[in-house]
GUDREN-927874 format. One record per residue (C-alpha): x, y, z. Coordinates in steps of 0.02 Angstrom, whole numbers, padded with zeros to 5 digits, always signed. Layout:
N
XYZ
...
END
This chain:
277
+02820-08695+03528
+02906-08704+03698
+02799-08777+03836
+02838-08632+03953
+02764-08504+03833
+02610-08416+03901
+02469-08319+03820
+02313-08228+03875
+02175-08346+03926
+02011-08334+03831
+01908-08364+03988
+01764-08245+03956
+01684-08290+04122
+01826-08202+04213
+01812-08037+04118
+01625-08007+04090
+01512-07935+04226
+01410-08070+04313
+01227-08036+04341
+01109-07908+04267
+01133-07783+04409
+01322-07779+04385
+01307-07766+04196
+01179-07625+04204
+01291-07527+04324
+01443-07538+04211
+01529-07668+04321
+01557-07539+04459
+01533-07664+04601
+01695-07666+04702
+01622-07572+04852
+01439-07623+04830
+01341-07751+04928
+01168-07823+04920
+01170-07982+04815
+01271-08137+04778
+01344-08072+04615
+01444-07938+04707
+01569-08072+04761
+01634-08082+04582
+01716-07912+04597
+01751-07915+04785
+01735-08076+04888
+01729-07980+05053
+01554-07920+05007
+01482-08089+05056
+01509-08048+05240
+01400-07893+05222
+01247-07993+05173
+01120-08015+05312
+01020-08156+05234
+01033-08293+05104
+01029-08251+04919
+01009-08365+04768
+01031-08301+04589
+01014-08375+04416
+01074-08274+04266
+01058-08300+04078
+01166-08195+03961
+01152-08194+03772
+01256-08091+03652
+01335-08121+03480
+01245-08263+03389
+01282-08430+03469
+01365-08361+03627
+01277-08398+03791
+01317-08389+03976
+01224-08465+04123
+01274-08424+04302
+01201-08487+04465
+01254-08438+04640
+01206-08448+04822
+01269-08346+04968
+01230-08323+05152
+01291-08187+05268
+01260-08127+05445
+01333-07953+05429
+01494-08017+05509
+01534-08177+05414
+01473-08254+05252
+01503-08387+05122
+01450-08418+04943
+01449-08548+04805
+01437-08517+04619
+01440-08609+04453
+01451-08532+04280
+01453-08602+04102
+01499-08512+03941
+01468-08589+03770
+01492-08529+03592
+01458-08625+03431
+01506-08614+03250
+01682-08541+03252
+01765-08565+03083
+01926-08668+03080
+02066-08627+02956
+02247-08678+02937
+02288-08519+02841
+02212-08365+02755
+02087-08464+02650
+01918-08413+02583
+01827-08568+02645
+01850-08642+02820
+01899-08824+02842
+01761-08842+02971
+01689-08769+03130
+01722-08792+03315
+01641-08748+03481
+01700-08664+03641
+01655-08720+03816
+01705-08641+03982
+01664-08697+04159
+01691-08603+04322
+01650-08665+04499
+01693-08560+04652
+01686-08551+04841
+01687-08383+04931
+01717-08342+05114
+01717-08172+05200
+01717-08102+05376
+01739-07944+05477
+01923-07931+05522
+01920-07765+05617
+01796-07628+05658
+01706-07584+05494
+01836-07682+05393
+01793-07843+05300
+01903-07965+05207
+01867-08112+05094
+01931-08234+04965
+01865-08340+04823
+01944-08500+04759
+01885-08565+04592
+01909-08714+04477
+01920-08671+04292
+01904-08776+04136
+01899-08734+03951
+01879-08835+03791
+01931-08757+03626
+01907-08874+03479
+02002-09034+03528
+02109-08949+03661
+02070-08944+03847
+02144-08855+03996
+02103-08838+04181
+02168-08729+04320
+02132-08639+04482
+02105-08456+04521
+02104-08348+04677
+02020-08181+04715
+02057-08073+04868
+01956-07924+04928
+01936-07793+05064
+01790-07678+05105
+01789-07533+05228
+01611-07483+05272
+01592-07366+05422
+01432-07408+05514
+01377-07226+05529
+01421-07173+05352
+01333-07198+05185
+01503-07214+05100
+01608-07371+05077
+01772-07410+04990
+01834-07575+04922
+01986-07652+04841
+02014-07822+04761
+02140-07925+04665
+02055-08044+04544
+02108-08195+04444
+02271-08244+04524
+02325-08413+04456
+02360-08502+04293
+02285-08632+04178
+02364-08793+04114
+02436-08796+03940
+02311-08777+03799
+02386-08841+03636
+02561-08835+03716
+02533-08656+03777
+02503-08614+03961
+02364-08485+03982
+02384-08340+04102
+02226-08280+04188
+02164-08101+04156
+02221-08031+04323
+02142-07868+04381
+02166-07747+04525
+02012-07645+04570
+01976-07497+04683
+01800-07437+04714
+01693-07315+04812
+01505-07312+04836
+01369-07202+04908
+01232-07311+04982
+01062-07236+05021
+00891-07315+05042
+00821-07250+04877
+00979-07235+04773
+01157-07298+04756
+01304-07230+04658
+01468-07321+04630
+01634-07296+04541
+01780-07415+04509
+01953-07401+04435
+02020-07559+04352
+02203-07601+04322
+02208-07742+04195
+02347-07865+04157
+02283-07883+03979
+02200-07745+03880
+02166-07568+03937
+02139-07500+04111
+01967-07428+04138
+01842-07329+04240
+01673-07402+04288
+01530-07292+04348
+01354-07344+04391
+01199-07296+04486
+01027-07360+04532
+00870-07270+04588
+00716-07345+04673
+00570-07229+04628
+00443-07352+04701
+00470-07505+04808
+00448-07633+04670
+00552-07545+04535
+00738-07507+04516
+00812-07408+04370
+00998-07427+04330
+01127-07341+04221
+01312-07374+04195
+01467-07328+04098
+01637-07407+04073
+01794-07356+03981
+01935-07462+03912
+01825-07586+03819
+01832-07604+03630
+01648-07630+03594
+01542-07563+03737
+01528-07414+03854
+01350-07373+03909
+01232-07494+03996
+01052-07488+04056
+00941-07594+04165
+00782-07620+04263
+00740-07721+04417
+00573-07783+04483
+00551-07842+04662
+00408-07932+04746
+00432-07994+04925
+00582-08113+04919
+00584-08124+04729
+00670-08007+04608
+00697-08000+04420
+00837-07894+04347
+00871-07852+04164
+01023-07770+04083
+01045-07705+03907
+01223-07670+03847
+01232-07598+03670
+01386-07639+03566
+01479-07546+03430
+01579-07596+03275
+01439-07707+03211
+01434-07825+03360
+01266-07880+03427
+01195-07803+03586
+01202-07902+03748
+01054-07947+03859
+01060-08017+04036
+00917-08079+04144
+00942-08125+04327
+00815-08209+04440
+00849-08185+04626
+00770-08267+04778
+00802-08218+04959
END
């Protein structure tokens, strides 16, 4: 196979929502603010933070597939920065050399993602930001590394509850994996949000390099100070559409949970995020 041939990267960490809040709201995060995980869909959101934020997320789905993500961010409302690390593992994939009944063995998948994010106000009510990330994946005996870049803008008028955002995600490329160079799953996103004290509503449109384009819609309601209820929907995905979630908050601590049911016989996904401010 020619060395210059490219294929779609299998980097799940670049395509799945990060954090229980994002997953519960259908991934509609491009114009949202409020926690460290928002930088995964729009790096400019880090400048809108007005405090520090640490998160730790565990995600489990189909048997043997696990994700762990940890991140820290600090913002002043004008400038902000963030750090994040994520690991994705999956065990027990069957290996075959052809259409045989019995596999010749099994292999594991490992992905690693480390990122730095910076954002600042670049004009009145306009914020910009970028994320640079190091990527690594192991598939059976093959390994590849690479670098990615995300760019984002947010326009949030100070006297308005509305905000709009736009981002370009996953610019870059991986090294060759088994003689094949992997292209990152680049996305262009546009989003709008309505941000009120007791509720938020958000909608995104996603243009995907690989797969289908999609719409993401989500909302959250705070009926009492310690409880948040979330609901989301996304189109353009083969196995999931609706999502649901809850959040509990106590002083500087919060615990978020997301449930994402799957179709076509796949197992449902569960995410739990611990946040400390």
